[in-house]
C-alpha positions as CSV (number, residue, x, y, z in Angstrom):
1,M,36.9,-3.1,-14.5
2,D,34.0,-1.9,-16.9
3,S,30.3,-2.1,-15.4
4,S,27.0,-1.0,-17.4
5,D,23.6,-0.2,-16.0
6,D,20.5,-2.2,-17.5
7,A,17.1,-0.6,-16.5
8,R,15.4,-3.1,-18.7
9,M,16.5,-6.3,-17.2
10,T,14.3,-9.4,-18.0
11,F,13.9,-12.1,-16.2
12,D,16.0,-14.4,-19.0
13,K,19.0,-12.1,-18.3
14,V,19.0,-12.5,-14.8
15,K,19.0,-16.2,-15.6
16,S,22.1,-15.9,-18.0
17,E,23.9,-14.1,-15.3
18,V,23.5,-16.0,-12.7
19,D,24.0,-19.3,-15.0
20,A,27.6,-17.8,-15.6
21,Q,28.3,-17.3,-12.0
22,R,28.2,-13.4,-12.5
23,P,26.2,-12.1,-9.4
24,F,25.5,-8.7,-9.9
25,V,23.9,-5.2,-8.1
26,L,20.2,-4.7,-8.1
27,S,19.1,-1.9,-7.6
28,L,15.0,-1.4,-6.3
29,W,12.9,1.1,-6.5
30,G,10.0,0.7,-4.2
31,G,11.0,-2.9,-4.0
32,G,8.2,-5.4,-2.3
33,M,7.9,-7.6,0.4
34,P,10.7,-10.5,0.2
35,I,8.8,-14.0,0.5
36,G,8.5,-14.8,4.4
37,G,9.6,-11.2,5.2
38,D,8.6,-8.6,7.5
39,R,9.2,-5.3,5.7
40,P,9.5,-4.2,2.0
41,Y,12.8,-3.7,0.7
42,G,11.9,0.1,-0.3
43,D,14.7,1.8,-2.0
44,H,17.5,-0.6,-1.6
45,S,20.5,-2.1,-3.9
46,V,21.2,-6.0,-3.0
47,A,23.1,-8.8,-4.5
48,C,21.3,-10.5,-7.0
49,V,22.8,-14.4,-6.4
50,G,20.3,-16.6,-7.9
51,Y,16.9,-17.4,-9.2
52,H,13.9,-19.7,-8.9
53,D,11.5,-20.3,-12.0
54,Y,8.5,-21.7,-10.4
55,T,5.0,-20.9,-10.8
56,E,6.2,-17.4,-10.1
57,D,9.8,-16.2,-11.1
58,W,12.1,-15.4,-8.0
59,V,15.2,-13.3,-7.5
60,S,17.5,-14.7,-5.1
61,I,19.1,-11.9,-3.0
62,H,21.6,-11.0,-0.4
63,D,21.4,-7.8,1.4
64,T,23.3,-6.0,4.3
65,W,20.5,-6.4,6.6
66,D,21.6,-10.0,7.8
67,T,23.2,-13.0,6.5
68,Q,20.5,-15.0,4.8
69,I,19.7,-15.4,1.2
70,H,16.2,-13.6,0.3
71,N,13.8,-14.5,-2.5
72,V,11.5,-11.7,-4.3
73,V,8.9,-12.1,-6.7
74,Y,10.6,-10.9,-9.9
75,G,8.6,-7.7,-11.1
76,N,7.6,-6.6,-7.5
77,W,8.9,-3.3,-7.2
78,W,8.1,0.1,-8.7
79,G,11.5,0.1,-11.2
80,A,14.9,-1.7,-11.0
81,M,18.1,-1.5,-12.2
82,A,20.9,-4.3,-12.5
83,T,24.8,-3.4,-12.3
84,W,26.5,-5.6,-14.6
85,V,30.8,-5.5,-13.8
86,R,33.0,-7.1,-16.3
87,P,36.6,-7.3,-15.9
């Protein structure tokens, strides 16, 4: 396995990875409130498993706090880094 980090992840890159069925680790610094959530993510790593490109761009994530998929507005964080893993 090989991995690489990307601190300049674009929403287009999120879409291409998800569309290729390659979920990735998204490490958030100062992560904001998920849509419909009750607490911000803060500094937390999650699995990015999907996206929505409506009026606002959202990333769909799975974290270890529960078993649901949550959505966060893309860019609703102080900083973020994607970790891509390849076989």
